[in-house]
C-alpha positions as CSV (number, residue, x, y, z in Angstrom):
1,T,72.7,97.5,88.7
2,W,72.6,101.2,89.5
3,K,74.9,104.2,90.1
4,S,74.4,107.7,91.6
5,E,76.9,110.5,91.9
6,G,77.0,114.2,92.5
7,V,79.1,117.2,93.3
8,V,78.4,120.2,95.5
9,N,80.4,123.5,95.4
10,V,80.5,125.3,98.7
11,P,81.8,128.9,98.4
12,I,83.1,129.4,102.0
13,S,84.5,132.8,100.9
14,K,86.0,134.4,97.8
15,K,89.4,132.9,98.7
16,W,88.2,129.7,100.2
17,P,86.2,127.6,97.7
18,A,85.3,124.0,98.7
19,R,83.8,121.0,96.8
20,I,82.2,117.8,98.0
21,G,81.7,114.9,95.6
22,F,80.3,111.4,96.1
23,S,79.6,108.3,94.1
24,T,77.8,105.1,95.0
25,S,76.9,102.1,92.9
26,K,75.6,98.5,93.2
27,E,76.5,95.9,90.6
28,D,74.7,92.6,90.3
29,A,76.4,89.8,88.5
30,F,74.9,87.5,85.8
31,L,75.5,84.4,87.9
32,K,73.3,83.3,90.8
33,D,73.0,80.3,93.0
34,T,70.0,77.9,93.3
35,D,68.6,80.1,96.0
36,G,68.4,83.0,93.6
37,K,71.2,84.9,95.3
38,R,73.5,86.9,92.9
39,N,77.0,88.0,93.3
40,T,76.9,91.6,94.3
41,A,79.3,94.5,94.7
42,W,78.8,97.8,96.4
43,N,81.1,100.8,95.7
44,T,81.1,104.0,97.6
45,G,83.5,107.0,97.2
46,T,83.6,110.5,98.7
47,R,86.0,113.4,98.0
48,V,86.3,116.7,100.0
49,Q,88.4,119.5,98.6
50,V,89.2,122.8,100.1
51,R,91.3,125.4,98.4
52,Y,92.9,128.7,99.5
53,H,93.9,131.0,96.7
54,G,95.6,134.0,98.3
55,T,97.4,135.5,95.3
56,E,98.2,134.5,91.8
57,D,101.3,132.7,92.9
58,F,100.2,131.4,96.3
59,F,97.6,128.7,96.9
60,V,96.9,125.8,99.3
61,N,94.8,122.8,98.2
62,L,93.6,120.2,100.7
63,M,92.0,117.0,99.4
64,A,90.6,114.0,101.3
65,N,89.3,110.8,99.7
66,Y,87.4,107.8,101.0
67,V,86.7,104.7,99.0
68,Q,84.9,101.5,100.1
69,R,84.2,98.4,98.0
70,T,82.3,95.4,99.3
71,G,81.5,92.3,97.3
72,S,80.3,88.7,97.7
73,T,80.7,85.7,95.5
74,N,78.4,82.7,96.0
75,G,80.5,80.1,94.2
76,V,81.9,79.0,90.9
77,V,80.2,77.4,87.9
78,T,82.0,74.3,86.8
79,P,83.2,74.2,83.1
80,A,80.9,71.2,82.4
81,N,77.8,73.0,83.6
82,W,78.9,76.2,81.7
83,E,79.0,74.2,78.5
84,K,75.5,72.8,79.2
85,G,74.1,76.3,79.8
86,I,73.6,75.7,83.5
87,Y,74.7,78.8,85.3
88,D,73.4,78.1,88.8
89,I,76.1,77.6,91.5
90,N,76.1,75.9,94.8
91,D,74.0,72.9,93.7
92,E,70.8,72.4,95.8
93,T,72.1,69.0,96.8
94,A,74.8,70.6,98.9
95,P,73.9,71.2,102.6
96,Y,75.2,74.7,102.5
97,N,76.0,77.7,100.3
98,R,79.6,78.7,100.3
99,V,80.0,82.5,100.2
100,R,83.1,84.6,99.8
101,T,83.1,88.2,100.9
102,D,85.6,90.9,100.1
103,K,85.9,94.3,101.7
104,F,88.3,97.1,100.7
105,K,88.7,100.5,102.3
106,Q,91.0,103.4,101.4
107,Y,91.6,106.8,103.2
108,K,93.8,109.3,101.4
109,V,94.7,112.9,102.4
110,Q,96.9,115.2,100.4
111,L,98.0,118.8,100.9
112,N,99.4,120.8,98.0
113,T,101.0,124.1,98.7
114,E,102.7,126.5,96.2
115,F,104.3,129.9,96.8
116,P,107.1,132.0,95.3
117,V,110.5,132.4,96.9
118,G,113.2,134.4,95.1
119,P,113.6,133.4,91.4
120,G,111.4,130.3,91.7
121,I,108.3,128.6,93.0
122,I,108.3,126.2,95.9
123,T,105.8,123.3,95.9
124,I,105.3,121.0,98.8
125,I,103.0,117.9,98.6
126,P,102.6,115.7,101.7
127,T,100.3,112.7,101.3
128,Y,99.0,110.0,103.6
129,D,97.4,106.9,102.1
130,Y,95.8,104.0,104.1
131,Q,94.3,100.9,102.5
132,D,92.8,97.9,104.2
133,S,91.6,94.8,102.4
134,R,89.8,91.7,103.9
135,N,88.3,88.6,102.5
136,Y,86.9,85.4,103.9
137,S,84.8,82.4,102.8
138,M,82.1,80.9,105.0
139,E,79.2,78.5,104.8
140,I,75.5,79.4,104.9
141,D,73.1,76.7,106.1
142,R,70.4,76.0,103.4
143,G,67.8,75.2,106.0
144,T,68.1,78.2,108.3
145,G,69.9,80.7,106.0
146,E,72.3,81.4,108.9
147,P,76.1,81.1,108.9
148,T,77.3,77.7,110.1
149,G,80.2,79.2,111.9
150,N,82.7,77.5,109.7
151,V,85.0,80.1,108.1
152,T,86.9,78.0,105.7
153,E,89.5,80.6,104.8
154,G,90.3,84.3,105.2
155,G,92.9,86.9,105.0
156,R,93.7,90.5,105.5
157,G,96.2,92.9,103.9
158,G,96.9,96.5,103.4
159,F,99.4,99.3,103.9
160,D,99.7,102.9,105.0
161,T,102.1,105.2,103.2
162,T,103.4,108.6,103.9
163,T,105.1,110.6,101.2
164,I,106.5,114.1,101.0
165,E,107.4,115.8,97.7
166,A,109.2,119.1,97.6
167,R,110.2,121.0,94.5
168,Y,111.9,124.4,93.7
169,A,111.3,125.3,90.1
170,S,111.7,128.3,87.8
171,K,108.7,130.6,87.3
172,S,106.6,130.4,84.2
173,D,108.1,133.6,82.6
174,S,111.7,132.5,83.3
175,K,114.1,132.3,80.3
176,I,115.8,129.3,81.8
177,I,113.7,126.3,82.9
178,W,115.1,124.6,85.9
179,V,113.8,122.4,88.8
180,A,115.2,120.7,91.9
181,G,113.5,118.6,94.4
182,I,113.4,115.8,97.0
183,Y,111.0,112.9,97.6
184,Y,110.5,111.0,100.8
185,S,108.3,107.8,101.2
186,D,107.6,105.6,104.2
187,S,105.3,102.6,103.8
188,N,104.2,99.9,106.3
189,E,102.5,96.7,105.1
190,M,100.2,94.5,107.1
191,G,99.0,91.1,106.4
192,M,97.4,88.0,107.9
193,P,97.5,85.0,105.5
194,R,94.6,83.2,107.3
195,A,92.0,85.0,109.5
196,P,89.7,82.6,111.5
197,L,86.9,85.2,111.8
198,P,85.6,87.9,109.4
199,T,86.0,90.6,112.1
200,Q,89.8,90.0,112.5
């Protein structure tokens, strides 16, 4: 198991600072099958942020995120074997290893703009969020180590959402605190209960 991460600040100009951050990790589970294969999960994330700060009351902030998680599960230990202290899965007497793989992706982009108008401050925050999740189970031949072509189950789901938030609020030095706003959201869901192939 390991993890690495970092952040780089990029001063494009005095009014245009930018930042790039990343994180990646690999997690190996305690369980393993009789071939010595462990359950494994890979995590990757990236964020890019660009900001324009024109005046004290006016700024624009653009942020984009990308996240991916990939994992595999080689099987399940039976309660009886767990009590005996036998943590190997996919017993060697079986003709194949059953492997379950999961993959998740997310893309998110958000723009935050704030500027003064009359007695208050207007804030506008449009956001787009896309997520895609897939999983499937397949059989790996113990002799060749290659997939048998039998995908026993699979599925796909996710959504994409667009939101817009707009606020008109009092300034920080106002004697009366007030705020008014509107919020819009539109979401589309996708799903396939059973996918015959991992690529679908």
